[in-house]
C-alpha positions in Angstrom: -1.0 7.3 24.8 -4.5 6.7 26.1 -7.0 7.7 23.4 -10.4 6.5 24.6 -11.9 4.0 27.0 -15.4 3.2 25.8 -16.1 1.0 28.8 -16.3 4.1 31.0 -19.1 5.5 28.8 -21.0 2.2 28.6 -20.8 1.5 32.3 -18.4 -1.4 31.9 -19.4 -4.4 29.8 -17.8 -5.5 26.6 -16.5 -2.4 24.9 -13.5 -1.5 22.8 -10.6 -0.1 24.8 -8.2 2.1 22.9 -5.4 2.3 25.3 -2.4 0.2 24.5 -4.1 -2.7 22.7 -7.4 -2.6 20.8 -9.8 -5.2 22.1 -12.8 -6.6 20.1 -16.1 -5.7 21.6 -17.6 -9.1 20.5 -14.9 -11.6 21.5 -12.1 -9.8 23.4 -9.4 -10.7 20.8 -6.9 -8.1 19.6 -8.0 -5.7 16.8 -5.9 -4.2 14.0 -6.3 -1.2 11.8 -8.1 -2.3 8.6 -8.8 1.0 6.7 -8.4 4.7 7.1 -10.3 7.6 5.4 -9.8 11.4 5.8 -12.9 13.4 5.2 -13.6 17.1 6.1 -10.4 17.2 8.1 -11.3 14.3 10.3 -9.7 10.8 10.2 -11.9 7.8 10.3 -10.2 4.5 11.1 -11.8 1.1 10.8 -10.5 -1.7 13.0 -11.2 -5.4 12.5 -10.9 -8.4 14.8 -7.8 -10.6 14.3 -9.8 -13.8 15.2 -10.7 -15.7 12.0 -14.2 -16.7 13.1 -15.2 -13.2 14.5 -16.7 -10.4 12.5 -16.1 -7.7 15.1 -15.4 -4.2 13.8 -15.0 -0.7 15.3 -14.9 2.7 13.8 -13.1 5.7 15.3 -13.2 9.3 14.3 -10.3 11.6 15.2 -10.2 15.3 15.0 -7.1 16.8 13.1 -5.6 18.0 16.4 -5.6 14.4 17.7 -3.8 13.1 14.6 -1.2 15.8 14.4 -2.6 17.1 11.1 
């Protein structure tokens, strides 16, 4: 399921792509879910880079209808 493609909004460049694999906007390595918070019906998900020497992070906000809540 394609959720979001940030590179379309930023005109290309290095941006997170939330399609099948999360990609770090800083180094291009795979990202994994790090933390999840539900607030006011929305779900906020923090992703972190899997590369040890990279501090890349990404935050997404999903509406309840996108999360099946």
